[in-house]
C-alpha positions as YAML, in Angstrom:
chain: A
units: angstrom
residues:
- id: 1
  name: UNK
  ca: [99.58, 155.00, 59.54]
- id: 2
  name: UNK
  ca: [99.43, 155.91, 63.04]
- id: 3
  name: UNK
  ca: [97.35, 152.60, 63.67]
- id: 4
  name: UNK
  ca: [100.27, 150.60, 61.71]
- id: 5
  name: UNK
  ca: [102.67, 152.03, 64.13]
- id: 6
  name: UNK
  ca: [100.75, 151.72, 67.42]
- id: 7
  name: UNK
  ca: [100.60, 148.27, 65.98]
- id: 8
  name: UNK
  ca: [103.74, 147.00, 65.85]
- id: 9
  name: UNK
  ca: [104.84, 148.63, 68.74]
- id: 10
  name: UNK
  ca: [102.27, 146.43, 70.13]
- id: 11
  name: UNK
  ca: [103.35, 143.53, 68.25]
- id: 12
  name: UNK
  ca: [107.07, 144.15, 69.36]
- id: 13
  name: UNK
  ca: [106.66, 144.42, 73.27]
- id: 14
  name: UNK
  ca: [104.86, 141.47, 73.16]
- id: 15
  name: UNK
  ca: [107.65, 139.25, 71.54]
- id: 16
  name: UNK
  ca: [110.18, 141.41, 74.64]
- id: 17
  name: UNK
  ca: [107.55, 140.57, 76.93]
- id: 18
  name: UNK
  ca: [107.58, 136.39, 75.61]
- id: 19
  name: UNK
  ca: [111.19, 136.33, 75.39]
- id: 20
  name: UNK
  ca: [111.97, 138.25, 78.69]
- id: 21
  name: UNK
  ca: [109.65, 135.44, 80.66]
- id: 22
  name: UNK
  ca: [111.03, 132.92, 78.73]
- id: 23
  name: UNK
  ca: [112.75, 130.40, 81.67]
- id: 24
  name: UNK
  ca: [115.36, 127.94, 80.64]
- id: 25
  name: UNK
  ca: [117.58, 127.15, 83.99]
- id: 26
  name: UNK
  ca: [120.90, 127.74, 83.56]
- id: 27
  name: UNK
  ca: [120.95, 129.00, 80.27]
- id: 28
  name: UNK
  ca: [121.28, 126.11, 78.92]
- id: 29
  name: UNK
  ca: [118.23, 122.75, 78.00]
- id: 30
  name: UNK
  ca: [120.23, 120.17, 78.97]
- id: 31
  name: UNK
  ca: [119.48, 116.35, 78.60]
- id: 32
  name: UNK
  ca: [121.40, 113.71, 79.38]
- id: 33
  name: UNK
  ca: [121.24, 109.96, 77.89]
- id: 34
  name: UNK
  ca: [121.46, 106.98, 80.33]
- id: 35
  name: UNK
  ca: [121.86, 103.73, 79.21]
- id: 36
  name: UNK
  ca: [123.89, 100.37, 78.86]
- id: 37
  name: UNK
  ca: [126.78, 101.07, 76.70]
- id: 38
  name: UNK
  ca: [128.97, 98.10, 77.29]
- id: 39
  name: UNK
  ca: [126.45, 95.14, 77.92]
- id: 40
  name: UNK
  ca: [124.05, 93.00, 76.93]
- id: 41
  name: UNK
  ca: [121.54, 96.16, 76.41]
- id: 42
  name: UNK
  ca: [124.10, 98.26, 74.62]
- id: 43
  name: UNK
  ca: [123.31, 97.43, 71.24]
- id: 44
  name: UNK
  ca: [119.43, 98.36, 71.59]
- id: 45
  name: UNK
  ca: [119.47, 101.85, 73.07]
- id: 46
  name: UNK
  ca: [123.45, 102.58, 73.71]
- id: 47
  name: UNK
  ca: [125.41, 104.69, 71.28]
- id: 48
  name: UNK
  ca: [122.71, 104.73, 68.99]
- id: 49
  name: UNK
  ca: [120.07, 105.98, 71.42]
- id: 50
  name: UNK
  ca: [123.45, 108.74, 72.06]
- id: 51
  name: UNK
  ca: [122.93, 109.45, 68.26]
- id: 52
  name: UNK
  ca: [119.41, 109.84, 68.47]
- id: 53
  name: UNK
  ca: [119.06, 111.89, 70.98]
- id: 54
  name: UNK
  ca: [121.74, 114.25, 69.06]
- id: 55
  name: UNK
  ca: [119.81, 113.98, 65.46]
- id: 56
  name: UNK
  ca: [116.55, 115.26, 67.45]
- id: 57
  name: UNK
  ca: [118.48, 118.29, 69.25]
- id: 58
  name: UNK
  ca: [119.79, 119.46, 66.09]
- id: 59
  name: UNK
  ca: [116.70, 118.63, 63.95]
- id: 60
  name: UNK
  ca: [115.11, 121.42, 65.95]
- id: 61
  name: UNK
  ca: [118.07, 123.63, 65.17]
- id: 62
  name: UNK
  ca: [120.06, 123.40, 68.39]
- id: 63
  name: UNK
  ca: [118.01, 126.13, 70.33]
- id: 64
  name: UNK
  ca: [115.07, 126.36, 72.36]
- id: 65
  name: UNK
  ca: [113.70, 129.68, 73.94]
- id: 66
  name: UNK
  ca: [116.85, 131.12, 72.48]
- id: 67
  name: UNK
  ca: [119.07, 129.05, 74.49]
- id: 68
  name: UNK
  ca: [121.42, 126.22, 73.55]
- id: 69
  name: UNK
  ca: [120.79, 122.50, 73.76]
- id: 70
  name: UNK
  ca: [122.87, 119.91, 75.30]
- id: 71
  name: UNK
  ca: [123.58, 116.29, 74.81]
- id: 72
  name: UNK
  ca: [125.72, 114.30, 77.12]
- id: 73
  name: UNK
  ca: [125.67, 110.78, 77.90]
- id: 74
  name: UNK
  ca: [127.12, 108.11, 80.42]
- id: 75
  name: UNK
  ca: [127.01, 104.50, 81.00]
- id: 76
  name: UNK
  ca: [125.04, 103.17, 83.87]
- id: 77
  name: UNK
  ca: [125.94, 99.26, 83.76]
- id: 78
  name: UNK
  ca: [122.51, 97.76, 84.24]
- id: 79
  name: UNK
  ca: [123.65, 99.13, 87.83]
- id: 80
  name: UNK
  ca: [120.66, 101.40, 89.99]
- id: 81
  name: UNK
  ca: [123.74, 102.25, 92.21]
- id: 82
  name: UNK
  ca: [126.35, 103.71, 89.63]
- id: 83
  name: UNK
  ca: [122.85, 105.20, 87.87]
- id: 84
  name: UNK
  ca: [121.58, 107.04, 91.10]
- id: 85
  name: UNK
  ca: [124.95, 108.40, 91.44]
- id: 86
  name: UNK
  ca: [125.52, 109.39, 87.46]
- id: 87
  name: UNK
  ca: [122.10, 110.86, 87.98]
- id: 88
  name: UNK
  ca: [122.86, 112.95, 91.31]
- id: 89
  name: UNK
  ca: [126.10, 114.10, 89.96]
- id: 90
  name: UNK
  ca: [124.38, 114.94, 86.93]
- id: 91
  name: UNK
  ca: [121.15, 117.03, 88.36]
- id: 92
  name: UNK
  ca: [123.14, 118.57, 91.44]
- id: 93
  name: UNK
  ca: [126.00, 120.04, 89.62]
- id: 94
  name: UNK
  ca: [125.52, 119.69, 86.25]
- id: 95
  name: UNK
  ca: [122.25, 121.35, 86.28]
- id: 96
  name: UNK
  ca: [121.11, 118.56, 83.80]
- id: 97
  name: UNK
  ca: [116.84, 118.97, 83.15]
- id: 98
  name: UNK
  ca: [116.23, 115.63, 81.35]
- id: 99
  name: UNK
  ca: [116.99, 111.78, 81.56]
- id: 100
  name: UNK
  ca: [115.74, 109.66, 78.61]
- id: 101
  name: UNK
  ca: [115.85, 106.32, 77.43]
- id: 102
  name: UNK
  ca: [117.05, 104.55, 81.07]
- id: 103
  name: UNK
  ca: [116.58, 100.81, 79.94]
- id: 104
  name: UNK
  ca: [116.42, 98.37, 82.62]
- id: 105
  name: UNK
  ca: [113.42, 98.52, 84.72]
- id: 106
  name: UNK
  ca: [115.73, 98.04, 87.49]
- id: 107
  name: UNK
  ca: [117.42, 101.27, 87.45]
- id: 108
  name: UNK
  ca: [114.56, 102.91, 85.35]
- id: 109
  name: UNK
  ca: [112.58, 103.15, 88.41]
- id: 110
  name: UNK
  ca: [115.32, 104.65, 90.56]
- id: 111
  name: UNK
  ca: [115.97, 107.16, 88.37]
- id: 112
  name: UNK
  ca: [112.20, 108.56, 88.20]
- id: 113
  name: UNK
  ca: [111.99, 108.40, 92.09]
- id: 114
  name: UNK
  ca: [115.12, 110.68, 91.98]
- id: 115
  name: UNK
  ca: [114.06, 112.70, 89.06]
- id: 116
  name: UNK
  ca: [110.57, 112.75, 90.63]
- id: 117
  name: UNK
  ca: [111.88, 114.09, 94.28]
- id: 118
  name: UNK
  ca: [114.69, 116.45, 92.59]
- id: 119
  name: UNK
  ca: [111.75, 118.56, 90.31]
- id: 120
  name: UNK
  ca: [113.20, 116.97, 87.10]
- id: 121
  name: UNK
  ca: [112.40, 115.05, 83.67]
- id: 122
  name: UNK
  ca: [112.57, 111.39, 82.90]
- id: 123
  name: UNK
  ca: [111.31, 110.05, 79.48]
- id: 124
  name: UNK
  ca: [112.16, 106.72, 79.13]
- id: 125
  name: UNK
  ca: [112.64, 104.64, 76.08]
- id: 126
  name: UNK
  ca: [114.21, 101.58, 77.14]
- id: 127
  name: UNK
  ca: [113.06, 100.28, 80.11]
- id: 128
  name: UNK
  ca: [109.73, 98.18, 80.29]
- id: 129
  name: UNK
  ca: [107.89, 97.74, 83.38]
- id: 130
  name: UNK
  ca: [104.50, 99.11, 83.41]
- id: 131
  name: UNK
  ca: [105.10, 100.13, 87.41]
- id: 132
  name: UNK
  ca: [106.68, 103.53, 85.82]
- id: 133
  name: UNK
  ca: [103.01, 104.43, 84.97]
- id: 134
  name: UNK
  ca: [101.41, 102.32, 88.11]
- id: 135
  name: UNK
  ca: [102.56, 102.57, 91.79]
- id: 136
  name: UNK
  ca: [105.82, 104.61, 90.22]
- id: 137
  name: UNK
  ca: [104.10, 106.94, 88.15]
- id: 138
  name: UNK
  ca: [105.76, 110.52, 88.65]
- id: 139
  name: UNK
  ca: [104.36, 114.04, 87.69]
- id: 140
  name: UNK
  ca: [107.78, 114.52, 85.76]
- id: 141
  name: UNK
  ca: [108.44, 111.15, 84.40]
- id: 142
  name: UNK
  ca: [106.67, 110.17, 80.85]
- id: 143
  name: UNK
  ca: [107.44, 106.10, 79.25]
- id: 144
  name: UNK
  ca: [107.60, 106.78, 76.07]
- id: 145
  name: UNK
  ca: [107.98, 103.07, 73.71]
- id: 146
  name: UNK
  ca: [106.42, 100.32, 75.06]
- id: 147
  name: UNK
  ca: [105.75, 98.29, 78.45]
- id: 148
  name: UNK
  ca: [105.34, 94.89, 79.49]
- id: 149
  name: UNK
  ca: [101.81, 95.04, 79.30]
- id: 150
  name: UNK
  ca: [101.36, 95.90, 75.81]
- id: 151
  name: UNK
  ca: [104.56, 93.07, 75.19]
- id: 152
  name: UNK
  ca: [102.31, 90.52, 77.04]
- id: 153
  name: UNK
  ca: [98.43, 91.31, 75.34]
- id: 154
  name: UNK
  ca: [100.71, 91.46, 71.67]
- id: 155
  name: UNK
  ca: [102.55, 88.11, 72.32]
- id: 156
  name: UNK
  ca: [100.49, 86.32, 74.91]
- id: 157
  name: UNK
  ca: [97.37, 87.28, 74.22]
- id: 158
  name: UNK
  ca: [97.74, 85.90, 69.95]
- id: 159
  name: UNK
  ca: [99.48, 82.66, 71.25]
- id: 160
  name: UNK
  ca: [96.95, 82.13, 73.42]
- id: 161
  name: UNK
  ca: [94.83, 82.38, 70.68]
- id: 162
  name: UNK
  ca: [96.79, 80.27, 68.28]
- id: 163
  name: UNK
  ca: [96.44, 77.33, 70.58]
- id: 164
  name: UNK
  ca: [99.14, 77.78, 72.29]
- id: 165
  name: UNK
  ca: [97.31, 77.59, 76.16]
- id: 166
  name: UNK
  ca: [100.10, 76.47, 77.95]
- id: 167
  name: UNK
  ca: [103.12, 78.68, 79.28]
- id: 168
  name: UNK
  ca: [106.28, 78.48, 80.49]
- id: 169
  name: UNK
  ca: [108.45, 80.98, 81.72]
- id: 170
  name: UNK
  ca: [112.47, 80.87, 81.19]
- id: 171
  name: UNK
  ca: [112.63, 84.50, 82.99]
- id: 172
  name: UNK
  ca: [115.43, 87.65, 83.88]
- id: 173
  name: UNK
  ca: [115.70, 87.59, 88.24]
- id: 174
  name: UNK
  ca: [114.94, 91.68, 88.60]
- id: 175
  name: UNK
  ca: [111.88, 93.87, 88.15]
- id: 176
  name: UNK
  ca: [111.78, 93.93, 84.13]
- id: 177
  name: UNK
  ca: [111.30, 90.17, 84.38]
- id: 178
  name: UNK
  ca: [109.18, 90.03, 87.14]
- id: 179
  name: UNK
  ca: [107.01, 92.94, 85.83]
- id: 180
  name: UNK
  ca: [106.80, 90.61, 82.05]
- id: 181
  name: UNK
  ca: [106.17, 87.38, 83.17]
- id: 182
  name: UNK
  ca: [103.53, 88.75, 85.52]
- id: 183
  name: UNK
  ca: [102.11, 90.93, 82.93]
- id: 184
  name: UNK
  ca: [101.84, 87.83, 80.62]
- id: 185
  name: UNK
  ca: [100.61, 85.79, 82.97]
- id: 186
  name: UNK
  ca: [97.41, 88.03, 83.12]
- id: 187
  name: UNK
  ca: [97.15, 88.09, 79.35]
- id: 188
  name: UNK
  ca: [97.29, 84.24, 79.03]
- id: 189
  name: UNK
  ca: [95.04, 83.27, 81.78]
- id: 190
  name: UNK
  ca: [92.96, 86.20, 80.14]
- id: 191
  name: UNK
  ca: [92.63, 84.19, 77.07]
- id: 192
  name: UNK
  ca: [92.32, 80.57, 78.50]
- id: 193
  name: UNK
  ca: [95.30, 79.58, 78.54]
- id: 194
  name: UNK
  ca: [97.51, 78.45, 82.05]
- id: 195
  name: UNK
  ca: [100.98, 78.73, 83.76]
- id: 196
  name: UNK
  ca: [102.70, 75.83, 84.10]
- id: 197
  name: UNK
  ca: [105.83, 76.90, 85.01]
- id: 198
  name: UNK
  ca: [108.66, 79.38, 85.76]
- id: 199
  name: UNK
  ca: [112.51, 78.98, 86.09]
- id: 200
  name: UNK
  ca: [114.21, 82.79, 86.81]
- id: 201
  name: UNK
  ca: [117.99, 83.25, 86.34]
- id: 202
  name: UNK
  ca: [120.45, 85.84, 87.56]
- id: 203
  name: UNK
  ca: [120.46, 89.16, 85.86]
- id: 204
  name: UNK
  ca: [123.38, 90.63, 84.73]
- id: 205
  name: UNK
  ca: [125.71, 87.60, 83.84]
- id: 206
  name: UNK
  ca: [123.82, 84.41, 82.95]
- id: 207
  name: UNK
  ca: [125.07, 82.54, 79.43]
- id: 208
  name: UNK
  ca: [124.55, 79.48, 80.00]
- id: 209
  name: UNK
  ca: [120.78, 78.55, 79.61]
- id: 210
  name: UNK
  ca: [120.92, 74.78, 79.29]
- id: 211
  name: UNK
  ca: [119.14, 73.96, 82.23]
- id: 212
  name: UNK
  ca: [116.27, 76.47, 82.63]
- id: 213
  name: UNK
  ca: [115.80, 75.11, 78.69]
- id: 214
  name: UNK
  ca: [115.73, 71.42, 80.39]
- id: 215
  name: UNK
  ca: [113.12, 73.08, 83.32]
- id: 216
  name: UNK
  ca: [111.15, 74.44, 80.15]
- id: 217
  name: UNK
  ca: [111.37, 71.37, 77.75]
- id: 218
  name: UNK
  ca: [110.54, 68.79, 80.58]
- id: 219
  name: UNK
  ca: [107.07, 70.71, 81.65]
- id: 220
  name: UNK
  ca: [105.55, 70.23, 78.23]
- id: 221
  name: UNK
  ca: [104.16, 73.68, 77.99]
- id: 222
  name: UNK
  ca: [102.97, 74.31, 74.21]
- id: 223
  name: UNK
  ca: [104.96, 77.61, 74.52]
- id: 224
  name: UNK
  ca: [108.07, 79.20, 76.32]
- id: 225
  name: UNK
  ca: [107.78, 82.11, 77.10]
- id: 226
  name: UNK
  ca: [111.04, 84.08, 77.60]
- id: 227
  name: UNK
  ca: [111.05, 87.31, 79.06]
- id: 228
  name: UNK
  ca: [114.21, 88.38, 78.96]
- id: 229
  name: UNK
  ca: [115.85, 91.05, 76.37]
- id: 230
  name: UNK
  ca: [118.75, 91.56, 74.46]
- id: 231
  name: UNK
  ca: [121.85, 89.39, 74.54]
- id: 232
  name: UNK
  ca: [120.01, 87.12, 76.97]
- id: 233
  name: UNK
  ca: [117.18, 86.65, 74.38]
- id: 234
  name: UNK
  ca: [119.64, 85.98, 71.94]
- id: 235
  name: UNK
  ca: [121.16, 83.36, 74.00]
- id: 236
  name: UNK
  ca: [118.28, 82.00, 75.10]
- id: 237
  name: UNK
  ca: [116.92, 81.38, 71.23]
- id: 238
  name: UNK
  ca: [119.77, 80.24, 70.04]
- id: 239
  name: UNK
  ca: [120.21, 77.59, 72.82]
- id: 240
  name: UNK
  ca: [116.77, 76.13, 72.67]
- id: 241
  name: UNK
  ca: [117.69, 75.80, 68.72]
- id: 242
  name: UNK
  ca: [120.63, 73.03, 69.76]
- id: 243
  name: UNK
  ca: [118.38, 71.56, 72.55]
- id: 244
  name: UNK
  ca: [115.51, 71.15, 69.81]
- id: 245
  name: UNK
  ca: [112.81, 72.75, 71.65]
- id: 246
  name: UNK
  ca: [111.02, 74.00, 68.10]
- id: 247
  name: UNK
  ca: [111.80, 70.96, 66.63]
- id: 248
  name: UNK
  ca: [109.93, 68.72, 69.60]
- id: 249
  name: UNK
  ca: [107.11, 70.73, 69.06]
- id: 250
  name: UNK
  ca: [107.14, 73.83, 71.36]
- id: 251
  name: UNK
  ca: [106.92, 77.53, 70.46]
- id: 252
  name: UNK
  ca: [109.16, 80.00, 71.70]
- id: 253
  name: UNK
  ca: [107.77, 83.21, 72.35]
- id: 254
  name: UNK
  ca: [110.26, 85.90, 72.18]
- id: 255
  name: UNK
  ca: [108.44, 88.46, 74.64]
- id: 256
  name: UNK
  ca: [110.44, 91.22, 74.35]
- id: 257
  name: UNK
  ca: [112.65, 90.80, 71.28]
- id: 258
  name: UNK
  ca: [114.45, 94.11, 69.30]
- id: 259
  name: UNK
  ca: [115.54, 94.10, 65.68]
- id: 260
  name: UNK
  ca: [119.29, 94.61, 67.01]
- id: 261
  name: UNK
  ca: [118.40, 90.91, 68.10]
- id: 262
  name: UNK
  ca: [116.82, 89.39, 65.30]
- id: 263
  name: UNK
  ca: [120.00, 90.67, 63.21]
- id: 264
  name: UNK
  ca: [122.16, 89.50, 65.76]
- id: 265
  name: UNK
  ca: [120.48, 85.67, 65.24]
- id: 266
  name: UNK
  ca: [119.96, 85.19, 62.03]
- id: 267
  name: UNK
  ca: [116.99, 85.20, 59.74]
- id: 268
  name: UNK
  ca: [117.91, 81.31, 59.89]
- id: 269
  name: UNK
  ca: [117.07, 81.17, 63.79]
- id: 270
  name: UNK
  ca: [114.59, 83.38, 64.53]
- id: 271
  name: UNK
  ca: [112.15, 82.98, 61.66]
- id: 272
  name: UNK
  ca: [109.02, 82.44, 61.93]
- id: 273
  name: UNK
  ca: [108.68, 84.43, 65.64]
- id: 274
  name: UNK
  ca: [105.67, 86.11, 66.90]
- id: 275
  name: UNK
  ca: [106.93, 89.96, 68.18]
- id: 276
  name: UNK
  ca: [105.10, 92.76, 69.62]
- id: 277
  name: UNK
  ca: [107.06, 95.81, 68.57]
- id: 278
  name: UNK
  ca: [106.81, 99.69, 68.96]
- id: 279
  name: UNK
  ca: [107.91, 101.11, 65.95]
- id: 280
  name: UNK
  ca: [109.81, 99.63, 62.71]
- id: 281
  name: UNK
  ca: [111.52, 101.72, 60.13]
- id: 282
  name: UNK
  ca: [110.54, 100.22, 57.16]
- id: 283
  name: UNK
  ca: [107.02, 100.54, 57.45]
- id: 284
  name: UNK
  ca: [106.11, 103.94, 55.37]
- id: 285
  name: UNK
  ca: [108.34, 106.29, 53.66]
- id: 286
  name: UNK
  ca: [108.42, 108.48, 56.99]
- id: 287
  name: UNK
  ca: [109.78, 105.66, 59.33]
- id: 288
  name: UNK
  ca: [112.92, 104.63, 56.26]
- id: 289
  name: UNK
  ca: [113.30, 108.58, 55.73]
- id: 290
  name: UNK
  ca: [114.02, 108.77, 59.45]
- id: 291
  name: UNK
  ca: [116.03, 105.16, 59.29]
- id: 292
  name: UNK
  ca: [118.35, 105.99, 56.62]
- id: 293
  name: UNK
  ca: [119.42, 108.98, 58.63]
- id: 294
  name: UNK
  ca: [120.19, 107.27, 61.72]
- id: 295
  name: UNK
  ca: [121.77, 104.34, 59.75]
- id: 296
  name: UNK
  ca: [124.37, 106.64, 58.02]
- id: 297
  name: UNK
  ca: [125.44, 107.87, 61.20]
- id: 298
  name: UNK
  ca: [125.53, 103.92, 63.12]
- id: 299
  name: UNK
  ca: [127.83, 102.37, 60.87]
- id: 300
  name: UNK
  ca: [124.44, 101.66, 58.94]
- id: 301
  name: UNK
  ca: [122.92, 99.88, 61.98]
- id: 302
  name: UNK
  ca: [119.23, 100.68, 61.52]
- id: 303
  name: UNK
  ca: [117.63, 102.21, 64.30]
- id: 304
  name: UNK
  ca: [115.84, 99.90, 67.10]
- id: 305
  name: UNK
  ca: [111.92, 101.34, 68.07]
- id: 306
  name: UNK
  ca: [114.07, 102.32, 71.87]
- id: 307
  name: UNK
  ca: [116.45, 104.60, 69.57]
- id: 308
  name: UNK
  ca: [113.66, 105.64, 67.34]
- id: 309
  name: UNK
  ca: [111.04, 106.32, 70.92]
- id: 310
  name: UNK
  ca: [114.12, 108.55, 72.19]
- id: 311
  name: UNK
  ca: [114.83, 110.86, 69.32]
- id: 312
  name: UNK
  ca: [111.08, 111.24, 69.56]
- id: 313
  name: UNK
  ca: [110.65, 111.63, 72.85]
- id: 314
  name: UNK
  ca: [113.21, 114.56, 73.12]
- id: 315
  name: UNK
  ca: [112.11, 116.02, 70.06]
- id: 316
  name: UNK
  ca: [108.40, 116.84, 71.93]
- id: 317
  name: UNK
  ca: [109.39, 117.39, 74.99]
- id: 318
  name: UNK
  ca: [111.43, 120.08, 73.41]
- id: 319
  name: UNK
  ca: [108.33, 120.91, 71.74]
- id: 320
  name: UNK
  ca: [106.53, 121.07, 75.16]
- id: 321
  name: UNK
  ca: [109.42, 123.65, 76.41]
- id: 322
  name: UNK
  ca: [108.47, 125.89, 73.71]
- id: 323
  name: UNK
  ca: [105.04, 126.18, 74.14]
- id: 324
  name: UNK
  ca: [105.10, 126.61, 77.69]
- id: 325
  name: UNK
  ca: [108.20, 129.44, 77.52]
- id: 326
  name: UNK
  ca: [109.84, 127.29, 80.27]
- id: 327
  name: UNK
  ca: [111.98, 124.25, 81.52]
- id: 328
  name: UNK
  ca: [110.82, 123.45, 84.53]
- id: 329
  name: UNK
  ca: [110.35, 120.03, 84.97]
- id: 330
  name: UNK
  ca: [105.91, 119.79, 86.62]
- id: 331
  name: UNK
  ca: [105.19, 122.80, 83.39]
- id: 332
  name: UNK
  ca: [107.47, 120.83, 80.74]
- id: 333
  name: UNK
  ca: [105.80, 117.80, 81.52]
- id: 334
  name: UNK
  ca: [101.84, 119.12, 82.06]
- id: 335
  name: UNK
  ca: [102.27, 120.56, 78.50]
- id: 336
  name: UNK
  ca: [103.91, 117.36, 77.08]
- id: 337
  name: UNK
  ca: [100.49, 115.55, 78.18]
- id: 338
  name: UNK
  ca: [99.06, 118.23, 76.32]
- id: 339
  name: UNK
  ca: [99.80, 117.95, 72.97]
- id: 340
  name: UNK
  ca: [99.45, 115.37, 70.70]
- id: 341
  name: UNK
  ca: [101.81, 113.46, 69.24]
- id: 342
  name: UNK
  ca: [102.37, 113.74, 65.31]
- id: 343
  name: UNK
  ca: [105.37, 112.08, 63.35]
- id: 344
  name: UNK
  ca: [107.45, 109.48, 62.10]
- id: 345
  name: UNK
  ca: [106.94, 107.45, 65.50]
- id: 346
  name: UNK
  ca: [103.53, 108.03, 66.67]
- id: 347
  name: UNK
  ca: [100.40, 109.33, 64.78]
- id: 348
  name: UNK
  ca: [97.67, 110.41, 67.10]
- id: 349
  name: UNK
  ca: [100.09, 109.36, 69.78]
- id: 350
  name: UNK
  ca: [99.04, 110.60, 73.50]
- id: 351
  name: UNK
  ca: [100.69, 111.10, 76.80]
- id: 352
  name: UNK
  ca: [98.22, 110.53, 79.91]
- id: 353
  name: UNK
  ca: [97.79, 111.80, 82.90]
- id: 354
  name: UNK
  ca: [99.55, 108.48, 84.12]
- id: 355
  name: UNK
  ca: [102.66, 109.15, 82.11]
- id: 356
  name: UNK
  ca: [102.03, 106.30, 79.66]
- id: 357
  name: UNK
  ca: [102.46, 107.80, 76.31]
- id: 358
  name: UNK
  ca: [100.08, 106.02, 74.12]
- id: 359
  name: UNK
  ca: [100.43, 104.87, 70.21]
- id: 360
  name: UNK
  ca: [99.23, 102.01, 68.32]
- id: 361
  name: UNK
  ca: [102.13, 99.11, 68.66]
- id: 362
  name: UNK
  ca: [102.87, 96.47, 66.45]
- id: 363
  name: UNK
  ca: [101.91, 92.28, 65.86]
- id: 364
  name: UNK
  ca: [105.08, 91.34, 63.56]
- id: 365
  name: UNK
  ca: [106.29, 87.92, 62.62]
- id: 366
  name: UNK
  ca: [110.22, 87.31, 61.80]
- id: 367
  name: UNK
  ca: [110.22, 86.64, 57.46]
- id: 368
  name: UNK
  ca: [111.73, 83.75, 56.08]
- id: 369
  name: UNK
  ca: [115.37, 83.96, 54.85]
- id: 370
  name: UNK
  ca: [114.28, 83.55, 51.09]
- id: 371
  name: UNK
  ca: [110.99, 86.39, 51.93]
- id: 372
  name: UNK
  ca: [114.00, 89.37, 53.04]
- id: 373
  name: UNK
  ca: [114.92, 91.66, 50.12]
- id: 374
  name: UNK
  ca: [117.79, 92.56, 52.09]
- id: 375
  name: UNK
  ca: [119.73, 93.48, 55.35]
- id: 376
  name: UNK
  ca: [117.85, 94.91, 58.01]
- id: 377
  name: UNK
  ca: [114.15, 93.42, 56.25]
- id: 378
  name: UNK
  ca: [113.51, 91.20, 58.78]
- id: 379
  name: UNK
  ca: [109.90, 92.08, 59.72]
- id: 380
  name: UNK
  ca: [105.92, 91.07, 58.57]
- id: 381
  name: UNK
  ca: [103.67, 93.07, 60.02]
- id: 382
  name: UNK
  ca: [100.64, 90.83, 61.33]
- id: 383
  name: UNK
  ca: [98.60, 93.60, 62.31]
- id: 384
  name: UNK
  ca: [98.27, 96.70, 63.81]
- id: 385
  name: UNK
  ca: [97.51, 97.36, 67.82]
- id: 386
  name: UNK
  ca: [95.54, 100.15, 67.95]
- id: 387
  name: UNK
  ca: [96.66, 102.19, 70.89]
- id: 388
  name: UNK
  ca: [93.75, 102.15, 74.29]
- id: 389
  name: UNK
  ca: [94.17, 98.51, 73.46]
- id: 390
  name: UNK
  ca: [97.38, 97.88, 73.59]
- id: 391
  name: UNK
  ca: [97.74, 99.84, 76.90]
- id: 392
  name: UNK
  ca: [96.78, 98.96, 80.29]
- id: 393
  name: UNK
  ca: [93.51, 101.61, 81.08]
- id: 394
  name: UNK
  ca: [93.90, 103.93, 83.37]
- id: 395
  name: UNK
  ca: [92.69, 103.40, 86.73]
- id: 396
  name: UNK
  ca: [93.06, 104.42, 90.29]
- id: 397
  name: UNK
  ca: [93.74, 100.44, 90.80]
- id: 398
  name: UNK
  ca: [96.88, 100.46, 89.39]
- id: 399
  name: UNK
  ca: [98.53, 102.30, 91.97]
- id: 400
  name: UNK
  ca: [98.72, 105.78, 90.02]
- id: 401
  name: UNK
  ca: [98.78, 108.85, 92.91]
- id: 402
  name: UNK
  ca: [97.60, 111.18, 89.63]
- id: 403
  name: UNK
  ca: [94.73, 109.62, 88.15]
- id: 404
  name: UNK
  ca: [91.57, 110.34, 90.32]
...
C-alpha cells in the first residue's frame, strides 16, 4: 500500500510539473484564416476554409494544453499589402499564433516572410507556388495541400505521354502563374514535349480572354495550358468552348482546377478534363464522412482540397502543440515534422525539413454527365501518384536554406 501511495504521488507530481511547464502564449491558441472571401478564389477557399478551421478546433475538443483555441478570419482581397497589414496587426496586437490557408501565391510569399521574421506559424493550404518550400522556405512555414511542381508533373507529364507534345500557355501574370508555367514547362520538356509560346493576362480583373485564346488557337499547339485558377479558369474554359478550341483539335489542360470550378462549369462543359488534385471527397468512407459533415455547414457544398487541407493542417498543428507542450512557433513546427500524418486527408504523410507536406496526389478525369450518379459526383480517379514521386525532391539546389 505504501508503494502505491508513493507511485500515486509521483504521478501527480509529474502531471503537475508537465502542466506547469506547458507554455501557451496569451493563454489562448489563436489561429487566423486569411484568404479571399470576395474574389476569384472565394469558392475554393473563402468561407469554407473558415468553417473547416472551426471544425478542426471543435473536433480537437476546443482546447489544447488546457487553453482555448480561437479561430478568426479576414479577407486579404488577393493583395499582398492588405494581407501584410492584417498579418502584422494580428501578430502585434491580437497575439495570433498561426496564419492558415492564404491562397494567392504573391500574398502567401509575403505572409511567409512576416511569419518567419516574427516567429509565427504559417500553414498554407491555398497557394500553389513551389517557392514556398524553395528559395522562400521558412522554419515556421508548412506547405500542406499541393504545389505547382505536383500539378505540373501530374497533368503536364500525363498529357505529353498521351501525345500532347506541343504546348501554349495562358498564364495569370503573378507569382502563382509564373511558377505554374515554369514547373509545367520543365515537366513537359522532361517528358519529351516542347513549349511553342505563352501569353500572360492581368490578375485580378480579367474577364475577357478572347485575345489570349486567339493567340493560343493560332499557335497550332496541341495543348493549351491554362495556368490560372478560380473564376479565371472557369472563364477561360467557357470562352475556349465558344472559340471552338477543342472542336478544332486542341486539348485544354486545366493545370489547377478545383471541385468548385467543375461545379460552376457543369459536367457538359468540363467533361473529359484531366486534373491533378490533392484530395477528393468521394474517395473512401473517411473522406465521405468529413465531406458530409462539412457540407451540412456549408450550404450543401462539398469541400475542395484547399478546405480539407485547412482542417488537416490545423489538426496536425494542434497535435504538435500538445506533444511539444508549447505553442512557440519553431518548436511547434519542429514537432509537426516529427509526427506522421494519418487522417482522412493523407495516409502516411510527412512534413519534410523544407516545410513540404508530402502526401499522395490524385490524377482524375471529369466525368461525362451520364457517368455522374448525383450532385458533386464529378471525378473518376485515373491513378494515385505517390507523394515521393509527386513532389519535388528535397535538394539544396532548389534554394531552401533549411536543406543541407
